[in-house]
C-alpha positions as CSV (number, residue, x, y, z in Angstrom):
1,M,100.7,-116.4,-186.4
2,S,101.3,-119.7,-188.1
3,H,104.2,-120.3,-190.4
4,A,101.8,-120.7,-193.3
5,T,100.2,-117.4,-192.5
6,S,103.6,-115.7,-192.4
7,Y,104.5,-117.3,-195.7
8,F,101.6,-115.6,-197.4
9,Q,102.8,-112.2,-196.1
10,T,106.2,-112.8,-197.9
11,V,104.8,-113.6,-201.3
12,P,105.7,-110.9,-203.8
13,A,102.8,-108.8,-205.0
14,K,103.0,-110.2,-208.5
15,H,102.3,-113.7,-207.2
16,R,100.0,-113.0,-204.3
17,E,96.7,-113.4,-206.1
18,T,97.9,-116.6,-207.7
19,V,99.1,-118.1,-204.4
20,L,95.9,-117.2,-202.7
21,A,93.8,-118.6,-205.6
22,I,95.6,-121.9,-205.2
23,R,95.0,-121.9,-201.5
24,D,91.3,-121.2,-202.0
25,L,91.1,-124.0,-204.6
26,V,92.6,-126.5,-202.2
27,F,90.1,-125.6,-199.5
28,D,87.2,-125.5,-202.0
29,C,87.9,-129.0,-203.1
30,H,89.0,-130.3,-199.7
31,P,87.3,-128.2,-196.9
32,D,88.8,-130.5,-194.3
33,A,92.4,-130.0,-195.5
34,V,94.9,-129.2,-192.8
35,E,97.4,-126.4,-193.6
36,T,100.9,-126.6,-192.2
37,T,104.4,-125.6,-193.3
38,K,106.9,-128.1,-194.7
39,W,110.3,-127.0,-196.1
40,N,109.2,-123.4,-195.6
41,H,106.2,-123.8,-197.9
42,P,102.4,-124.1,-197.2
43,S,101.5,-127.8,-197.2
44,Y,98.1,-129.3,-197.2
45,A,97.1,-132.7,-195.7
46,V,93.9,-134.5,-196.8
47,D,92.7,-137.5,-194.8
48,G,95.9,-137.3,-192.8
49,E,98.2,-137.6,-195.8
50,D,100.3,-134.7,-197.2
51,R,98.9,-134.0,-200.6
52,F,99.7,-130.5,-201.8
53,Y,102.2,-127.7,-201.4
54,I,102.6,-124.1,-202.8
55,A,105.9,-122.6,-203.9
56,Y,106.5,-119.4,-205.8
57,Y,109.5,-118.7,-208.1
58,T,110.6,-115.8,-210.1
59,D,108.2,-116.3,-213.0
60,H,105.6,-118.7,-211.8
61,V,103.9,-120.4,-208.9
62,D,103.7,-124.2,-208.4
63,L,101.0,-126.2,-206.9
64,G,102.8,-129.4,-205.9
65,F,101.3,-132.8,-205.6
66,Y,103.3,-135.0,-203.1
67,D,102.0,-138.2,-204.8
68,G,101.3,-136.7,-208.2
69,A,102.7,-139.7,-210.1
70,S,99.6,-141.6,-208.9
71,L,97.4,-139.0,-210.8
72,D,99.0,-139.4,-214.2
73,G,95.8,-141.2,-215.4
74,A,93.6,-138.5,-213.9
75,D,95.3,-135.7,-215.9
76,P,93.9,-135.8,-219.5
77,E,95.1,-132.2,-220.1
78,G,98.7,-133.0,-219.2
79,L,98.9,-130.3,-216.6
80,L,101.2,-132.3,-214.2
81,T,104.9,-132.0,-214.8
82,G,107.9,-133.6,-213.1
83,T,109.8,-136.8,-213.5
84,G,110.4,-137.8,-209.9
85,K,109.2,-141.1,-208.4
86,H,106.3,-139.5,-206.6
87,M,106.1,-135.7,-206.9
88,R,104.5,-133.7,-209.6
89,H,103.5,-130.0,-210.0
90,V,101.4,-127.6,-212.0
91,K,102.9,-124.3,-212.9
92,F,100.8,-121.1,-212.9
93,A,101.7,-117.8,-214.5
94,S,98.5,-116.1,-213.1
95,A,95.5,-116.5,-210.9
96,D,93.4,-116.9,-214.1
97,D,95.3,-120.2,-214.9
98,V,94.3,-121.5,-211.5
99,R,90.6,-121.1,-212.4
100,D,90.9,-123.6,-215.3
101,P,88.3,-126.4,-214.7
102,A,90.9,-129.0,-215.5
103,V,93.0,-127.8,-212.5
104,R,89.9,-128.1,-210.2
105,D,89.3,-131.6,-211.4
106,L,92.9,-132.6,-210.8
107,V,92.9,-131.2,-207.2
108,A,89.5,-132.8,-206.5
109,A,90.8,-136.2,-207.9
110,V,93.4,-136.4,-205.1
111,R,90.9,-137.9,-202.6
112,A,90.0,-140.6,-205.0
113,H,93.6,-141.9,-205.3
């Protein structure tokens, strides 16, 4: 069993659907993404570069973008948050939030940058 697979088994029930919806979205937009574990969280590489991670918290789930600062111009809805030099994330309260077309556009935009 991979570390990423074991991570999904530890996700609290209230976040499981959201976490799996994020994972599905990453693979829908990037079928060739490689899933690994970094810092005890599922991480996804696209074209050999680490691009995304998933992390759950008490009241939300993050889809993290390792180089999200480069996407600021590709985020007209202002979904990305964070003030670091590179990393940004989108917070989700539910799986329905993941299904927002603007989120899909943002995830798909990663390859273009």
